[in-house]
C-alpha positions, -999 to 999 in steps of 0.1 A, spaced: -143 -212 -221 -153 -181 -201 -164 -163 -232 -185 -193 -243 -203 -193 -209 -205 -157 -201 -198 -138 -233 -172 -111 -238 -162 -87 -210 -175 -57 -229 -211 -70 -231 -211 -78 -193 -210 -42 -183 -245 -26 -189 -247 9 -202 -264 35 -181 -295 50 -195 -303 85 -185 -336 85 -167 -358 111 -152 -353 117 -115 -379 98 -95 -401 119 -72 -397 111 -36 -430 104 -18 -437 128 10 -435 113 45 -465 116 67 -460 114 105 -489 104 126 -493 99 163 -499 63 174 -535 56 185 -545 44 220 -526 13 230 -545 -18 223 -550 -45 250 -527 -74 244 -543 -108 244 -533 -129 273 -516 -161 264 -538 -191 272 -523 -219 292 -524 -252 275 -551 -276 287 -537 -301 312 -560 -330 321 -558 -336 358 -574 -362 380 -576 -359 418 -573 -393 435 -584 -396 472 -568 -423 492 -571 -437 528 -537 -446 541 -523 -462 573 -493 -479 587 -514 -501 610 -538 -528 599 -574 -516 607 -558 -487 626 -563 -450 622 -567 -440 586 -555 -408 570 -569 -392 539 -544 -384 512 -551 -365 480 -529 -371 449 -532 -351 417 -521 -368 384 -516 -352 350 -533 -378 329 -566 -386 312 -567 -422 324 -583 -428 358 -567 -462 361 -532 -447 355 -539 -419 379 -549 -444 406 -518 -465 400 -495 -434 403 -512 -424 435 -509 -459 450 -472 -460 440 -465 -426 456 -484 -435 488 -467 -469 493 -434 -451 497 -446 -438 531 -476 -459 541 -481 -497 543 -518 -499 537 -534 -479 509 -571 -479 499 -584 -459 469 -616 -439 477 -623 -420 445 -607 -406 414 -624 -375 399 -614 -352 371 -606 -316 380 
């Protein structure tokens, strides 16, 4: 079966043919040029929205301004995240503005 697939053993060994010696190309060494400036990797664009809040623990008491930065394109979602974060510390929260940075 091996002979049927691959042929006889004698035909599997190729005969060497005398060939002319190949000429070796001459190697040229050169000095490297001036180092090139590497391009700085650009940071990926991150949409950010700055939400300003007025917060307090007293009703109609002294209000503090709190700024929250959210990584989202949606102003509504940014305001909701800011309110959720502010409610952990303050009882009364009022959204003043939400602007893209």
